[in-house]
TORLUM-647889 format. One record per atom (N, C-alpha, C): x, y, z negated; residue number from 1. Coordinates in Angstrom, 2 decimals. Each point is the difference from the previous one (the first is absolute). Layout:
{{X Y Z} NUM}
...
***
This chain:
{{11.03 28.43 -18.52} 1}
{{-0.35 -1.29 0.60} 1}
{{0.34 0.01 1.50} 1}
{{0.71 -1.03 0.45} 2}
{{0.43 -0.09 1.40} 2}
{{-1.16 -0.48 0.85} 2}
{{-0.21 0.68 1.14} 3}
{{-1.07 -0.39 0.92} 3}
{{0.27 -1.37 0.61} 3}
{{-1.08 -0.72 0.30} 4}
{{0.09 -1.26 0.74} 4}
{{0.19 0.32 1.47} 4}
{{1.08 -0.51 0.58} 5}
{{0.30 0.26 1.41} 5}
{{-0.74 -1.02 0.88} 5}
{{-0.74 0.51 0.97} 6}
{{-0.83 -0.86 0.84} 6}
{{0.40 0.13 1.47} 6}
{{0.12 -1.12 0.68} 7}
{{0.24 -0.03 1.45} 7}
{{-1.27 -0.48 0.68} 7}
{{-0.45 0.71 1.04} 8}
{{-1.17 -0.41 0.77} 8}
{{0.45 -0.69 1.28} 8}
{{-0.58 -1.15 0.30} 9}
{{0.33 -0.73 1.23} 9}
{{-1.28 -0.38 0.72} 9}
{{-0.29 0.73 1.08} 10}
{{-1.20 -0.25 0.80} 10}
{{0.25 0.56 1.38} 10}
{{-0.47 -0.69 1.04} 11}
{{0.28 0.46 1.36} 11}
{{-0.97 1.07 0.49} 11}
{{-0.95 0.42 -0.84} 12}
{{-0.92 1.06 0.38} 12}
{{0.35 1.29 -0.75} 12}
{{0.49 0.99 0.74} 13}
{{0.47 1.25 -0.61} 13}
{{-1.11 0.71 -0.76} 13}
{{-1.22 -0.01 0.54} 14}
{{-1.11 0.71 -0.65} 14}
{{-0.32 -0.64 -1.35} 14}
{{0.03 -1.32 -0.04} 15}
{{-0.27 -0.68 -1.26} 15}
{{1.11 0.30 -1.01} 15}
{{1.25 -0.02 0.44} 16}
{{1.11 0.31 -0.90} 16}
{{-0.16 1.41 -0.58} 16}
{{-0.42 0.93 0.85} 17}
{{-0.20 1.38 -0.46} 17}
{{-1.06 0.06 -1.10} 17}
{{-1.08 -0.74 0.21} 18}
{{-1.08 -0.02 -0.99} 18}
{{0.46 -0.64 -1.31} 18}
{{0.75 -1.09 0.10} 19}
{{0.49 -0.69 -1.19} 19}
{{0.99 0.88 -0.76} 19}
{{0.85 0.70 0.75} 20}
{{0.97 0.90 -0.63} 20}
{{-0.72 1.08 -0.81} 20}
{{-1.07 0.56 0.58} 21}
{{-0.74 1.04 -0.70} 21}
{{-0.60 -0.53 -1.30} 21}
{{-0.54 -1.22 0.06} 22}
{{-0.60 -0.60 -1.19} 22}
{{1.03 -0.23 -1.08} 22}
{{1.17 -0.55 0.38} 23}
{{1.01 -0.35 -0.98} 23}
{{0.75 1.22 -0.53} 23}
{{0.35 0.93 0.89} 24}
{{0.73 1.19 -0.44} 24}
{{-0.84 0.88 -0.92} 24}
{{-1.32 -0.11 0.12} 25}
{{-0.88 0.81 -0.85} 25}
{{-0.07 -0.56 -1.43} 25}
{{0.52 -1.21 -0.18} 26}
{{-0.07 -0.64 -1.31} 26}
{{1.28 0.26 -0.80} 26}
{{-0.15 0.50 -1.20} 27}
{{1.14 0.27 -0.86} 27}
{{0.77 -1.28 -0.29} 27}
{{1.30 0.06 0.16} 28}
{{0.84 -1.15 -0.30} 28}
{{0.33 -0.86 1.21} 28}
{{-0.58 0.33 1.16} 29}
{{0.29 -0.75 1.22} 29}
{{0.58 0.93 1.05} 29}
{{1.05 -0.45 0.70} 30}
{{0.61 0.78 1.06} 30}
{{0.29 -0.89 1.20} 30}
{{-0.53 0.38 1.15} 31}
{{0.28 -0.74 1.23} 31}
{{1.36 0.46 0.52} 31}
{{0.96 -0.92 0.08} 32}
{{1.37 0.35 0.39} 32}
{{0.29 -0.30 1.46} 32}
{{-0.91 -0.70 0.68} 33}
{{0.25 -0.31 1.40} 33}
{{-1.16 -0.72 0.65} 33}
{{0.03 -0.04 1.34} 34}
{{-1.03 -0.67 0.78} 34}
{{0.66 -0.85 1.08} 34}
{{-0.44 -1.25 0.13} 35}
{{0.49 -0.90 1.04} 35}
{{-1.16 -0.40 0.90} 35}
{{0.28 -0.17 1.28} 36}
{{-1.08 -0.34 0.93} 36}
{{0.04 -1.45 0.46} 36}
{{0.97 -0.78 -0.51} 37}
{{0.00 -1.44 0.27} 37}
{{0.77 -0.70 -1.12} 37}
{{-0.13 -1.31 -0.04} 38}
{{0.60 -0.75 -1.08} 38}
{{1.51 0.07 -0.04} 38}
{{0.64 0.02 1.15} 39}
{{1.46 0.06 0.04} 39}
{{0.51 1.34 -0.54} 39}
{{-0.70 1.07 0.40} 40}
{{0.37 1.32 -0.51} 40}
{{-0.22 0.07 -1.51} 40}
{{-1.05 -0.66 -0.48} 41}
{{-0.28 -0.02 -1.44} 41}
{{1.17 -0.63 -0.76} 41}
{{0.53 -1.11 0.51} 42}
{{1.14 -0.64 -0.64} 42}
{{1.19 0.94 -0.09} 42}
{{0.29 0.69 1.10} 43}
{{1.13 0.93 0.03} 43}
{{-0.19 1.13 -1.01} 43}
{{-1.24 0.50 -0.09} 44}
{{-0.27 1.12 -0.90} 44}
{{0.01 -0.42 -1.46} 44}
{{-0.40 -1.24 -0.28} 45}
{{0.08 -0.50 -1.38} 45}
{{1.46 -0.05 -0.44} 45}
{{0.87 -0.46 0.89} 46}
{{1.42 -0.06 -0.32} 46}
{{0.57 1.40 -0.25} 46}
{{-0.44 0.95 0.78} 47}
{{0.56 1.36 -0.08} 47}
{{-0.62 0.82 -1.14} 47}
{{-1.32 -0.12 -0.18} 48}
{{-0.71 0.87 -0.95} 48}
{{-0.25 -0.62 -1.36} 48}
{{0.12 -1.35 -0.08} 49}
{{-0.22 -0.71 -1.26} 49}
{{-1.33 0.40 -0.68} 49}
{{-1.12 -0.13 0.71} 50}
{{-1.29 0.37 -0.62} 50}
{{-0.39 -0.99 -1.09} 50}
{{-0.86 0.46 -0.91} 51}
{{-0.52 -0.90 -1.03} 51}
{{-1.11 -0.88 0.56} 51}
{{-0.81 0.58 0.89} 52}
{{-1.15 -0.72 0.56} 52}
{{-0.08 0.27 1.50} 52}
{{-0.28 -1.04 0.76} 53}
{{-0.26 0.14 1.44} 53}
{{-1.47 -0.33 0.24} 53}
{{-0.68 0.91 0.68} 54}
{{-1.38 -0.25 0.44} 54}
{{0.10 -0.46 1.45} 54}
{{-0.31 -1.26 0.23} 55}
{{0.32 -0.67 1.28} 55}
{{-1.25 -0.48 0.72} 55}
{{-0.14 0.43 1.25} 56}
{{-1.07 -0.54 0.86} 56}
{{0.36 -1.44 0.35} 56}
{{-0.98 -0.89 0.01} 57}
{{0.27 -1.40 0.29} 57}
{{0.29 -0.24 1.48} 57}
{{-0.63 0.79 0.89} 58}
{{0.16 -0.20 1.44} 58}
{{0.80 1.14 0.60} 58}
{{1.28 -0.27 0.30} 59}
{{0.86 1.03 0.58} 59}
{{0.89 -0.59 1.08} 59}
{{0.46 0.82 0.94} 60}
{{0.87 -0.48 1.07} 60}
{{1.42 -0.28 -0.49} 60}
{{0.74 -0.77 0.80} 61}
{{1.41 -0.35 -0.23} 61}
{{0.20 -0.96 -1.18} 61}
{{-0.65 0.29 -1.12} 62}
{{0.09 -0.88 -1.16} 62}
{{-1.27 0.19 -0.80} 62}
{{-0.80 -1.05 -0.12} 63}
{{-1.31 0.16 -0.68} 63}
{{0.18 0.24 -1.49} 63}
{{-1.05 0.49 -0.63} 64}
{{0.07 0.39 -1.40} 64}
{{0.34 -1.14 -0.94} 64}
{{-0.51 -1.19 0.27} 65}
{{0.28 -1.14 -0.87} 65}
{{1.47 -0.37 0.03} 65}
{{0.59 -0.04 1.20} 66}
{{1.42 -0.35 0.11} 66}
{{0.87 1.11 -0.56} 66}
{{-0.37 1.26 0.25} 67}
{{0.75 1.12 -0.56} 67}
{{-0.03 -0.06 -1.53} 67}
{{-1.17 -0.32 -0.55} 68}
{{-0.14 -0.13 -1.46} 68}
{{0.91 -1.11 -0.52} 68}
{{0.01 -1.12 0.69} 69}
{{0.82 -1.14 -0.42} 69}
{{1.48 0.41 -0.06} 69}
{{0.45 0.72 1.02} 70}
{{1.41 0.40 0.04} 70}
{{0.32 1.07 -1.04} 70}
{{-0.93 0.91 -0.23} 71}
{{0.20 1.02 -1.03} 71}
{{0.12 -0.65 -1.37} 71}
{{-0.88 -0.94 -0.29} 72}
{{0.02 -0.65 -1.31} 72}
{{1.28 -0.81 -0.20} 72}
{{0.53 -0.54 1.08} 73}
{{1.25 -0.77 -0.09} 73}
{{1.21 0.91 -0.16} 73}
{{0.03 1.08 0.79} 74}
{{1.18 0.87 0.01} 74}
{{-0.05 1.11 -1.05} 74}
{{-1.19 0.45 -0.33} 75}
{{-0.15 1.11 -0.95} 75}
{{-1.07 -0.35 -1.04} 75}
{{0.29 -0.94 -0.87} 76}
{{-1.03 -0.52 -0.93} 76}
{{-0.59 1.06 -0.94} 76}
{{0.70 1.12 -0.16} 77}
{{-0.53 1.04 -0.89} 77}
{{-1.12 0.79 0.67} 77}
{{-0.14 -0.12 1.32} 78}
{{-1.04 0.73 0.74} 78}
{{-1.27 -0.84 0.08} 78}
{{-1.12 0.57 -0.39} 79}
{{-1.28 -0.70 0.05} 79}
{{-0.74 0.37 1.29} 79}
{{-0.80 -0.93 0.50} 80}
{{-0.73 0.24 1.25} 80}
{{-1.50 -0.15 -0.21} 80}
{{-0.73 1.01 0.45} 81}
{{-1.46 -0.03 0.02} 81}
{{-0.43 -0.06 1.46} 81}
{{-0.76 -1.00 0.36} 82}
{{-0.42 -0.19 1.39} 82}
{{-1.31 0.73 0.27} 82}
{{-0.05 0.62 1.19} 83}
{{-1.24 0.58 0.51} 83}
{{-0.51 -0.90 1.12} 83}
{{-1.27 -0.33 -0.01} 84}
{{-0.55 -0.82 1.06} 84}
{{-1.46 0.32 0.25} 84}
{{-0.43 -0.23 1.23} 85}
{{-1.42 0.15 0.32} 85}
{{-0.67 -1.37 0.07} 85}
{{0.79 -1.05 -0.19} 86}
{{-0.50 -1.37 0.15} 86}
{{-0.38 -0.61 -1.34} 86}
{{-1.25 -0.35 -0.16} 87}
{{-0.46 -0.72 -1.19} 87}
{{-0.01 -1.49 0.34} 87}
{{1.20 -0.56 0.05} 88}
{{0.17 -1.36 0.51} 88}
{{0.94 -0.77 -0.93} 88}
{{-0.40 -1.19 -0.45} 89}
{{0.86 -0.79 -0.89} 89}
{{1.37 -0.29 0.60} 89}
{{0.07 -0.14 1.33} 90}
{{1.28 -0.28 0.64} 90}
{{0.98 1.15 -0.20} 90}
{{-0.49 1.23 0.20} 91}
{{0.85 1.16 -0.22} 91}
{{0.39 0.10 -1.47} 91}
{{-0.96 -0.25 -0.88} 92}
{{0.26 0.10 -1.43} 92}
{{1.07 -1.00 -0.42} 92}
{{-0.08 -1.20 0.55} 93}
{{1.00 -1.02 -0.30} 93}
{{1.39 0.45 0.43} 93}
{{0.09 0.60 1.19} 94}
{{1.28 0.52 0.49} 94}
{{0.54 1.08 -0.93} 94}
{{-0.90 0.88 -0.44} 95}
{{0.38 1.12 -0.85} 95}
{{0.58 -0.49 -1.33} 95}
{{-0.68 -0.94 -0.62} 96}
{{0.44 -0.52 -1.30} 96}
{{1.31 -0.76 0.15} 96}
{{0.12 -0.84 1.03} 97}
{{1.22 -0.78 0.20} 97}
{{1.19 0.91 0.30} 97}
{{-0.25 1.13 0.66} 98}
{{1.08 0.93 0.34} 98}
{{0.54 0.72 -1.23} 98}
{{-0.80 0.06 -1.06} 99}
{{0.48 0.62 -1.23} 99}
{{-0.57 1.37 -0.29} 99}
{{-1.06 0.40 0.73} 100}
{{-0.63 1.29 -0.29} 100}
{{-0.63 -0.03 -1.39} 100}
{{0.06 1.13 -0.69} 101}
{{-0.56 0.07 -1.35} 101}
{{-1.43 0.48 0.01} 101}
{{-0.46 0.50 1.15} 102}
{{-1.36 0.49 0.10} 102}
{{-0.48 0.07 1.43} 102}
{{-1.30 0.18 0.15} 103}
{{-0.59 0.10 1.33} 103}
{{-1.25 0.88 -0.07} 103}
{{-0.06 0.96 0.91} 104}
{{-1.13 0.93 0.04} 104}
{{-0.59 -0.01 1.41} 104}
{{-1.32 -0.08 0.09} 105}
{{-0.66 0.08 1.29} 105}
{{0.06 1.43 0.51} 105}
{{0.27 0.17 1.28} 106}
{{0.15 1.35 0.56} 106}
{{-1.25 0.84 -0.21} 106}
{{-1.15 -0.63 0.08} 107}
{{-1.25 0.77 -0.12} 107}
{{-0.19 0.58 -1.40} 107}
{{0.73 -0.53 -0.99} 108}
{{-0.14 0.52 -1.36} 108}
{{1.31 0.59 -0.52} 108}
{{0.95 0.24 0.92} 109}
{{1.31 0.49 -0.42} 109}
{{-0.09 1.35 -0.70} 109}
{{-0.93 0.84 0.44} 110}
{{-0.14 1.32 -0.59} 110}
{{-0.27 -0.03 -1.49} 110}
{{-0.73 -1.01 -0.45} 111}
{{-0.37 -0.08 -1.42} 111}
{{0.86 -0.99 -0.79} 111}
{{0.63 -0.96 0.67} 112}
{{0.70 -1.06 -0.71} 112}
{{1.52 0.05 0.11} 112}
{{0.52 0.70 1.00} 113}
{{1.44 -0.06 0.24} 113}
{{0.81 0.56 -1.17} 113}
{{-0.42 1.11 -0.56} 114}
{{0.73 0.59 -1.13} 114}
{{0.06 -1.00 -1.15} 114}
{{-1.13 -0.63 -0.29} 115}
{{-0.04 -1.00 -1.08} 115}
{{0.97 -1.14 0.28} 115}
{{0.02 -0.47 1.26} 116}
{{0.87 -1.12 0.38} 116}
{{1.47 0.39 -0.11} 116}
{{0.34 1.19 0.47} 117}
{{1.40 0.45 -0.03} 117}
{{0.47 0.19 -1.44} 117}
{{-0.83 0.59 -0.83} 118}
{{0.37 0.19 -1.41} 118}
{{0.16 -1.35 -0.70} 118}
{{-0.88 -0.93 0.32} 119}
{{0.12 -1.34 -0.59} 119}
{{1.32 -0.65 0.45} 119}
{{0.31 0.12 1.28} 120}
{{1.23 -0.58 0.53} 120}
{{1.24 0.61 -0.65} 120}
{{-0.05 1.29 -0.27} 121}
{{1.14 0.67 -0.63} 121}
{{0.26 -0.55 -1.40} 121}
{{-1.04 -0.58 -0.61} 122}
{{0.14 -0.63 -1.33} 122}
{{0.19 -1.52 0.12} 122}
{{0.21 -0.45 1.25} 123}
{{0.16 -1.44 0.29} 123}
{{-1.26 -0.79 -0.32} 123}
{{-1.15 0.67 0.19} 124}
{{-1.30 -0.65 -0.20} 124}
{{-0.70 -0.16 1.34} 124}
{{-0.80 -1.03 0.12} 125}
{{-0.71 -0.28 1.26} 125}
{{-1.30 0.79 0.08} 125}
{{-0.37 0.35 1.23} 126}
{{-1.32 0.57 0.24} 126}
{{-0.48 -0.46 1.38} 126}
{{-1.16 -0.61 0.04} 127}
{{-0.62 -0.42 1.25} 127}
{{-1.40 0.60 0.08} 127}
{{-0.37 0.46 1.18} 128}
{{-1.36 0.49 0.19} 128}
{{-0.97 -1.08 -0.48} 128}
{{-1.14 0.40 -0.60} 129}
{{-0.93 -0.99 -0.55} 129}
{{-0.35 -1.14 0.96} 129}
{{-0.22 0.33 1.26} 130}
{{-0.31 -1.05 0.99} 130}
{{1.13 -1.00 0.10} 130}
{{1.24 0.52 0.03} 131}
{{1.16 -0.87 0.13} 131}
{{0.22 -0.80 -1.29} 131}
{{-0.25 0.63 -1.13} 132}
{{0.15 -0.70 -1.29} 132}
{{-0.97 -1.18 -0.09} 132}
{{-1.23 0.23 0.46} 133}
{{-1.00 -1.08 0.02} 133}
{{0.45 -1.13 0.92} 133}
{{0.56 0.39 1.15} 134}
{{0.49 -0.99 0.96} 134}
{{1.14 -0.82 -0.60} 134}
{{0.89 0.68 -0.75} 135}
{{1.10 -0.70 -0.67} 135}
{{-0.54 -1.03 -0.99} 135}
{{-1.01 0.41 -0.77} 136}
{{-0.60 -0.89 -0.98} 136}
{{-0.66 -1.20 0.68} 136}
{{-0.70 0.26 1.10} 137}
{{-0.66 -1.08 0.74} 137}
{{1.03 -0.99 0.55} 137}
{{1.12 0.56 0.51} 138}
{{1.06 -0.85 0.54} 138}
{{0.59 -0.87 -1.10} 138}
{{0.20 0.62 -1.18} 139}
{{0.55 -0.74 -1.15} 139}
{{-0.95 -1.13 -0.41} 139}
{{-1.30 0.34 -0.05} 140}
{{-0.99 -1.02 -0.37} 140}
{{-0.01 -1.15 1.00} 140}
{{0.14 0.34 1.28} 141}
{{0.01 -1.03 1.04} 141}
{{1.23 -0.90 -0.16} 141}
{{1.15 0.62 -0.31} 142}
{{1.21 -0.78 -0.19} 142}
{{-0.14 -0.92 -1.20} 142}
{{-0.63 0.53 -1.08} 143}
{{-0.21 -0.83 -1.18} 143}
{{-0.97 -1.14 0.30} 143}
{{-1.01 0.31 0.82} 144}
{{-0.96 -1.05 0.38} 144}
{{0.68 -1.06 0.83} 144}
{{0.88 0.45 0.92} 145}
{{0.74 -0.94 0.82} 145}
{{0.88 -0.89 -0.87} 145}
{{0.64 0.60 -1.01} 146}
{{0.85 -0.77 -0.90} 146}
{{-0.81 -1.03 -0.74} 146}
{{-1.21 0.38 -0.43} 147}
{{-0.87 -0.94 -0.71} 147}
{{-0.39 -1.16 0.90} 147}
{{-0.29 0.34 1.27} 148}
{{-0.36 -1.05 0.97} 148}
{{1.17 -0.95 0.19} 148}
{{1.20 0.57 0.12} 149}
{{1.18 -0.84 0.21} 149}
{{0.21 -0.94 -1.18} 149}
{{-0.29 0.50 -1.20} 150}
{{0.16 -0.83 -1.20} 150}
{{-0.97 -1.18 -0.01} 150}
{{-1.13 0.15 0.71} 151}
{{-0.98 -1.08 0.06} 151}
{{0.48 -1.17 0.86} 151}
{{0.92 0.30 0.91} 152}
{{0.44 -1.02 0.96} 152}
{{1.14 -0.83 -0.57} 152}
{{-0.02 -1.27 0.32} 153}
{{1.12 -0.86 -0.39} 153}
{{1.17 0.24 0.95} 153}
{{1.15 -0.48 -0.38} 154}
{{1.18 0.14 0.86} 154}
{{-0.25 -0.62 1.37} 154}
{{-0.62 -1.17 0.01} 155}
{{-0.29 -0.68 1.27} 155}
{{-0.97 0.81 0.85} 155}
{{-1.01 0.57 -0.66} 156}
{{-0.99 0.81 0.73} 156}
{{0.65 1.24 0.61} 156}
{{0.94 0.60 -0.73} 157}
{{0.70 1.16 0.55} 157}
{{0.84 -0.39 1.21} 157}
{{0.63 -1.15 -0.08} 158}
{{0.78 -0.50 1.14} 158}
{{-0.90 -0.20 1.22} 158}
{{-1.13 -0.63 -0.23} 159}
{{-0.92 -0.30 1.11} 159}
{{-0.63 1.27 0.54} 159}
{{-0.32 0.95 -0.88} 160}
{{-0.57 1.26 0.47} 160}
{{0.96 0.70 0.96} 160}
{{1.28 0.03 -0.34} 161}
{{0.96 0.65 0.90} 161}
{{0.08 -0.73 1.33} 161}
{{0.02 -1.31 -0.03} 162}
{{0.09 -0.78 1.23} 162}
{{-1.24 0.20 0.88} 162}
{{-1.17 0.06 -0.64} 163}
{{-1.23 0.27 0.76} 163}
{{0.09 1.38 0.65} 163}
{{0.48 0.98 -0.77} 164}
{{0.11 1.36 0.52} 164}
{{1.00 0.08 1.14} 164}
{{0.98 -0.87 -0.02} 165}
{{1.00 -0.02 1.07} 165}
{{-0.51 -0.72 1.24} 165}
{{-1.23 -0.53 -0.08} 166}
{{-0.60 -0.63 1.16} 166}
{{0.23 -1.49 0.13} 166}
{{0.48 -0.63 -1.06} 167}
{{0.25 -1.45 0.05} 167}
{{-1.32 -0.77 -0.05} 167}
{{-0.06 -1.09 0.70} 168}
{{-1.18 -0.86 -0.04} 168}
{{0.06 -0.89 -1.23} 168}
{{-1.13 -0.64 -0.33} 169}
{{-0.02 -0.93 -1.13} 169}
{{1.04 -1.10 0.16} 169}
{{0.13 -0.52 1.22} 170}
{{0.97 -1.06 0.25} 170}
{{1.43 0.49 -0.22} 170}
{{0.29 1.21 0.48} 171}
{{1.35 0.56 -0.18} 171}
{{0.30 0.22 -1.48} 171}
{{-0.99 0.50 -0.74} 172}
{{0.19 0.22 -1.43} 172}
{{0.23 -1.33 -0.72} 172}
{{-0.80 -1.00 0.38} 173}
{{0.16 -1.33 -0.60} 173}
{{1.40 -0.55 0.25} 173}
{{0.49 0.17 1.23} 174}
{{1.34 -0.50 0.35} 174}
{{1.09 0.76 -0.76} 174}
{{-0.15 1.32 -0.09} 175}
{{1.01 0.83 -0.67} 175}
{{0.09 -0.30 -1.50} 175}
{{-1.15 -0.21 -0.62} 176}
{{-0.04 -0.19 -1.45} 176}
{{-0.08 -1.48 -0.40} 176}
{{0.03 -0.85 1.00} 177}
{{-0.08 -1.45 -0.22} 177}
{{-1.26 -0.33 -0.82} 177}
{{-1.13 0.44 0.54} 178}
{{-1.29 -0.27 -0.61} 178}
{{-0.92 -0.64 1.04} 178}
{{-1.09 -0.57 -0.47} 179}
{{-0.99 -0.52 0.94} 179}
{{-0.85 1.18 0.49} 179}
{{-0.60 -0.16 1.18} 180}
{{-0.87 1.06 0.52} 180}
{{-1.16 0.24 -0.96} 180}
{{-0.52 -1.09 -0.59} 181}
{{-1.12 0.14 -0.92} 181}
{{0.38 0.87 -1.20} 181}
{{1.23 -0.16 -0.51} 182}
{{0.46 0.82 -1.13} 182}
{{0.10 1.46 0.40} 182}
{{0.52 0.25 1.21} 183}
{{0.11 1.38 0.50} 183}
{{-1.39 0.62 0.13} 183}
{{-0.93 -0.78 0.52} 184}
{{-1.37 0.49 0.16} 184}
{{-0.63 0.33 -1.36} 184}
{{0.31 -0.81 -1.01} 185}
{{-0.51 0.26 -1.35} 185}
{{0.57 1.29 -0.56} 185}
{{1.31 0.19 0.15} 186}
{{0.64 1.24 -0.46} 186}
{{-0.59 1.21 0.74} 186}
{{-0.23 -0.18 1.28} 187}
{{-0.56 1.10 0.80} 187}
{{-1.40 0.37 -0.51} 187}
{{-0.79 -1.01 -0.33} 188}
{{-1.34 0.24 -0.52} 188}
{{0.06 0.73 -1.35} 188}
{{0.97 -0.37 -0.84} 189}
{{0.17 0.67 -1.29} 189}
{{0.39 1.47 0.21} 189}
{{0.87 0.24 0.98} 190}
{{0.41 1.36 0.32} 190}
{{-1.20 0.85 0.42} 190}
{{-0.81 -0.57 0.88} 191}
{{-1.17 0.72 0.50} 191}
{{-0.92 0.38 -1.16} 191}
{{-0.14 -0.93 -0.93} 192}
{{-0.90 0.23 -1.13} 192}
{{0.58 1.05 -0.96} 192}
{{1.26 -0.16 -0.37} 193}
{{0.63 0.91 -0.96} 193}
{{0.10 1.42 0.54} 193}
{{0.26 0.13 1.31} 194}
{{0.20 1.32 0.59} 194}
{{-1.28 0.56 0.61} 194}
{{-1.09 -0.75 -0.14} 195}
{{-1.28 0.42 0.60} 195}
{{0.19 0.30 1.48} 195}
{{0.74 -0.89 0.67} 196}
{{0.30 0.17 1.43} 196}
{{-0.97 -0.83 0.83} 196}
{{-0.36 0.53 1.15} 197}
{{-0.98 -0.68 0.86} 197}
{{0.64 -0.64 1.23} 197}
{{1.21 0.46 0.33} 198}
{{0.69 -0.56 1.16} 198}
{{1.49 0.27 -0.12} 198}
{{0.75 -0.43 1.01} 199}
{{1.46 0.17 -0.03} 199}
{{0.39 1.47 -0.05} 199}
{{-0.76 0.87 0.67} 200}
{{0.32 1.43 0.01} 200}
{{0.01 0.57 -1.41} 200}
{{-0.99 -0.43 -0.80} 201}
{{-0.04 0.46 -1.40} 201}
{{1.23 -0.48 -0.77} 201}
{{0.41 -1.24 0.26} 202}
{{1.19 -0.53 -0.68} 202}
{{1.24 0.79 0.40} 202}
{{0.09 0.34 1.27} 203}
{{1.16 0.78 0.49} 203}
{{0.04 1.36 -0.69} 203}
{{-1.15 0.65 -0.15} 204}
{{-0.06 1.30 -0.68} 204}
{{0.51 -0.09 -1.43} 204}
{{-0.40 -1.07 -0.69} 205}
{{0.48 -0.19 -1.37} 205}
{{1.50 -0.22 -0.02} 205}
{{0.52 -0.77 0.94} 206}
{{1.43 -0.27 0.05} 206}
{{0.79 1.29 0.23} 206}
{{-0.54 0.88 0.84} 207}
{{0.66 1.29 0.26} 207}
{{0.00 0.85 -1.26} 207}
{{-1.15 0.08 -0.67} 208}
{{-0.12 0.82 -1.21} 208}
{{0.90 -0.52 -1.12} 208}
{{0.23 -1.31 -0.02} 209}
{{0.86 -0.60 -1.01} 209}
{{1.48 0.04 0.39} 209}
{{0.29 0.58 1.19} 210}
{{1.38 0.14 0.44} 210}
{{0.63 -1.27 0.51} 210}
{{-0.83 -1.00 0.34} 211}
{{0.55 -1.27 0.49} 211}
{{0.48 0.10 1.43} 211}
{{-0.71 0.81 0.79} 212}
{{0.39 0.23 1.38} 212}
{{-0.14 1.49 0.28} 212}
{{0.77 0.53 0.96} 213}
{{-0.11 1.42 0.32} 213}
{{-1.27 0.32 0.76} 213}
{{-0.53 1.18 -0.19} 214}
{{-1.18 0.44 0.75} 214}
{{0.40 0.21 1.45} 214}
{{-0.91 -0.30 0.91} 215}
{{0.28 0.22 1.42} 215}
{{0.97 -1.01 0.57} 215}
***
């Protein structure tokens, strides 16, 4: 049986040394190289053709998410498992969009990394339990948002976006060729359906529904 070739990419030498010891001690896994930044990781993937890359999310020159994205595009046969200390939905979203097949929290890498790497070598996903729960919560939120969007009429969705863009009732009425009273009625329906208390709440819903960009 051929060993799974693993590349470690982390800017902390001591952590890399610890991870190497954990992985090399496991039968069937061989660490073939170490990179200290994302750009070096890309070069080493091209040269060493590892089966799995264990990638820190926060690295100099090229961050882990972007390095993962480029690896998946250029070397689709190589799987990436992300290491992170951040239990944050924003980081998780970046990781999933970049194409990582797994994610392990650094604080539990000693017990979970081998499992994640072996899963990745079989093209299976593995996420630390905390991250898996976060993924599920994010999915549920997206499904809830979709359900909310389905409750709105086409006109209500139009008006919600215009409200979120900062348009006044008069401006919305002029743009959609409606009376102000009709706009006010639609606005009241939006507030009720979305359980919104003010314009700020409406803006938050519009952002979550992808009608306007955040920030």
